[in-house]
C-alpha positions in Angstrom: 0.0 0.1 -0.1 1.1 3.5 -1.0 0.0 6.8 0.6 0.6 9.8 -1.4 -0.6 13.6 -1.7 -1.4 15.6 -4.6 -2.3 18.8 -5.7 -5.4 20.4 -7.0 -6.8 23.7 -7.8 -8.3 25.6 -4.2 -11.7 25.2 -3.9 -12.4 22.5 -6.5 -11.5 19.8 -3.9 -15.1 18.3 -3.7 -15.2 18.2 -7.7 -12.0 16.1 -8.0 -13.4 13.9 -5.3 -16.5 13.0 -7.2 -14.4 12.8 -10.3 -12.3 10.2 -8.9 -14.8 8.3 -7.0 -16.4 7.7 -10.6 -13.3 6.8 -12.6 -12.2 4.4 -9.6 -15.6 2.6 -9.4 -16.1 2.7 -13.7 -12.2 1.1 -14.4 -11.9 -1.1 -10.8 -8.6 0.9 -9.8 -7.0 -0.5 -6.6 -7.3 2.8 -4.7 -8.6 2.2 -0.7 -9.2 5.8 0.7 -9.3 9.8 -0.4 -8.7 12.2 2.0 -9.8 15.9 1.8 -8.7 17.4 4.9 -10.9 20.9 4.9 -7.8 22.5 6.7 -5.4 22.4 4.1 -6.9 24.0 0.7 -5.1 22.6 -2.6 -4.1 18.9 -1.6 -5.8 16.0 -1.0 -4.2 12.3 0.1 -4.9 9.4 -1.6 -3.6 5.7 -0.6 -3.4 2.9 -3.6 -2.0 -0.6 -4.1 0.9 1.1 -6.2 2.1 4.0 -7.5 0.9 3.1 -10.7 -2.4 3.1 -9.8 -2.5 6.4 -8.1 -1.0 7.5 -10.9 -3.5 5.8 -13.5 -6.4 7.2 -11.4 -5.3 11.0 -11.5 -4.6 11.1 -15.0 -6.9 12.9 -16.9 -9.0 14.4 -13.7 -10.2 18.1 -14.1 -8.4 20.5 -11.5 -5.8 18.2 -10.7 -2.3 19.8 -10.9 -0.3 16.7 -10.3 1.2 14.5 -7.5 3.8 15.7 -4.9 6.6 13.6 -5.2 7.7 10.8 -2.7 5.4 8.5 -0.4 3.7 9.8 2.9 3.6 8.0 6.4 0.1 8.0 8.1 1.5 9.7 11.1 2.2 12.7 8.7 -2.0 12.9 8.6 -2.8 11.3 11.9 -3.8 15.0 12.8 -6.5 15.4 10.2 -7.8 11.9 11.0 -8.7 12.7 14.7 -12.0 14.4 15.1 -11.7 17.8 17.4 -13.7 18.3 20.2 -14.4 21.9 21.0 -15.0 22.5 24.7 -18.6 24.0 24.8 -18.2 27.8 26.9 -21.6 28.3 27.2 -23.4 28.2 30.4 -26.7 29.1 32.0 -27.6 32.9 32.5 -25.0 33.7 29.8 -25.9 37.0 27.5 -25.0 35.7 24.1 -25.4 37.1 20.8 -27.0 34.5 17.8 -24.2 34.9 15.0 -26.0 32.4 12.2 -30.1 31.2 11.3 -33.0 33.4 11.4 -32.1 35.0 14.9 -29.1 36.4 13.3 -27.8 39.8 15.3 -30.4 38.8 18.2 -29.3 39.2 21.9 -30.7 36.2 24.0 -30.2 34.7 27.8 -29.1 31.3 27.6 -31.5 29.3 30.1 -30.3 25.4 29.5 -27.1 24.0 27.6 -27.2 20.2 26.5 -23.7 19.5 26.4 -24.4 16.1 24.9 -26.5 17.7 21.8 -24.3 20.6 21.5 -27.4 22.8 21.9 -28.7 25.6 23.6 -32.1 26.9 24.9 -32.4 30.7 24.5 -34.9 33.6 25.5 -34.8 36.6 23.2 -34.2 39.6 25.1 -36.0 42.3 22.6 -39.1 40.2 22.3 -42.3 41.3 23.8 -43.2 37.5 25.1 -39.9 35.4 26.1 -40.4 32.4 23.9 -37.6 29.8 24.7 -35.9 28.7 21.4 -33.4 25.7 20.7 -30.1 26.7 18.8 -26.6 25.0 18.3 -24.1 26.2 20.7 -21.5 26.7 17.4 -24.5 29.8 16.4 -23.9 31.7 19.7 -21.1 34.3 20.7 -21.0 35.0 24.4 -21.0 38.6 25.2 -21.3 39.2 28.7 -20.7 35.8 31.1 -23.1 35.4 34.3 
């Protein structure tokens, strides 16, 4: 097995992935995995039976600039394979601003936080009637901590 990196036009990673999948399935190439790290624009990783198989898969695929010379070890890309756990910093009683969705730019008070589901129940401050709304914590920005 061989693991290699290849360059693509930045922003076209998804198009390249779809084209590669179609080509691999139609030709029955021995390609085992393709990795498209979101943090690394313009580069993708491919694992196959041999360098020759990988070259066959990449030839003629639109937006592929070429292979990066040399093999890559799994240790070098391990950081892209581990899920990133973000700590929830929002607590009950905090004043937050909604930064996305239909309530964008609204200020609210946090009533309850479900850390497992990563959802917070909030009440909008400027509304006439306080209605509890459930919203993902990633759409909230803390303005004032309680």
